[in-house]
C-alpha positions in Angstrom: 91.3 91.3 94.9 93.8 92.9 97.4 94.0 91.5 100.9 94.0 93.6 104.1 94.9 92.2 107.5 92.9 93.7 110.3 94.6 93.3 113.7 92.5 94.3 116.7 91.7 92.5 120.0 88.1 93.5 119.7 86.0 91.1 117.4 83.4 93.8 117.1 85.9 96.4 115.8 87.4 93.7 113.4 83.9 92.9 112.0 83.1 96.6 111.6 86.3 97.3 109.6 85.9 94.1 107.6 82.4 95.3 106.7 83.7 98.7 105.5 86.7 97.2 103.5 84.7 94.4 101.9 82.2 97.0 100.7 85.2 98.7 99.0 86.1 95.3 97.4 89.1 94.6 99.7 89.3 91.0 101.0 89.9 91.0 104.8 91.8 88.6 107.1 91.7 89.0 110.8 94.0 88.6 113.9 93.5 89.3 117.6 97.0 90.6 118.2 100.4 91.2 116.6 101.7 87.7 117.2 98.6 86.2 115.6 99.0 88.7 112.8 102.4 87.2 111.9 100.9 83.7 112.0 98.3 84.9 109.4 101.1 86.4 107.3 103.0 83.1 107.3 99.9 81.2 106.3 98.4 83.6 103.8 101.4 85.1 102.1 100.9 88.4 100.4 99.1 91.1 102.3 98.6 94.5 100.6 97.4 96.5 103.6 97.5 96.4 107.4 95.0 97.9 109.7 96.5 97.8 113.2 95.2 98.6 116.7 97.7 99.7 119.3 96.6 98.3 122.7 96.4 94.5 122.4 97.6 91.6 124.5 100.7 89.4 123.6 102.0 91.9 121.0 100.9 95.5 120.7 100.5 97.4 117.5 103.8 99.4 117.8 105.8 96.1 118.3 104.0 94.5 115.4 104.7 97.4 113.0 108.4 97.7 114.1 108.9 93.9 113.5 106.9 94.1 110.2 109.1 96.9 108.8 112.2 94.6 109.4 110.9 92.1 106.9 112.0 92.8 103.3 108.5 91.7 101.9 106.7 94.3 104.1 109.1 97.2 104.5 106.9 99.4 102.2 103.5 97.7 102.7 100.9 100.3 103.9 100.0 100.3 107.5 97.1 102.3 109.0 97.1 102.4 112.8 93.7 103.0 114.5 93.5 103.5 118.2 91.5 105.1 121.1 94.8 106.8 122.0 94.6 110.4 121.0 97.7 111.9 122.4 100.4 113.5 120.3 103.1 111.1 121.6 100.9 108.1 120.5 100.7 109.4 117.0 104.5 110.1 117.0 105.3 106.7 118.3 103.1 105.1 115.5 104.9 107.0 112.8 108.3 106.2 114.4 107.3 102.5 114.4 106.5 102.7 110.6 102.8 103.5 110.2 101.7 105.3 107.1 98.6 106.8 108.7 97.1 107.2 112.2 93.5 107.6 113.1 91.7 107.9 116.4 88.7 105.6 116.8 86.0 105.8 115.6 87.0 106.5 112.0 84.5 107.6 109.4 84.0 104.7 106.9 84.4 107.1 104.0 87.8 108.4 105.4 89.0 104.8 105.9 88.1 103.7 102.4 89.6 106.8 100.8 92.9 106.3 102.7 93.0 102.6 101.9 92.3 103.3 98.3 95.1 105.9 98.1 97.6 103.6 99.9 96.8 100.6 97.7 97.0 102.6 94.4 
């Protein structure tokens, strides 16, 4: 089973995305911010997909993805960014940081599963 790391400062949002992914047979790990995300990576090892919020304390989503892309193991690992930020510049900044996809919350579960499935194929 492939592992996804859900990084969001809202426990409710993490639980919601975990529910969607586990229904699609994707094991989920959780972190409250980017810094905690790197702690999970160090502990768990191989992560196949990242689902990252933007606005979080300690380390935001942009910083997390930029730092992740500098690691050889995760240069090409799929990253889906999900945020309440809907401006064109937010989307551009996410792609510049290294995200593969950008969605504005809330995302339809079907869309999220389809996207994850394509990225994990």
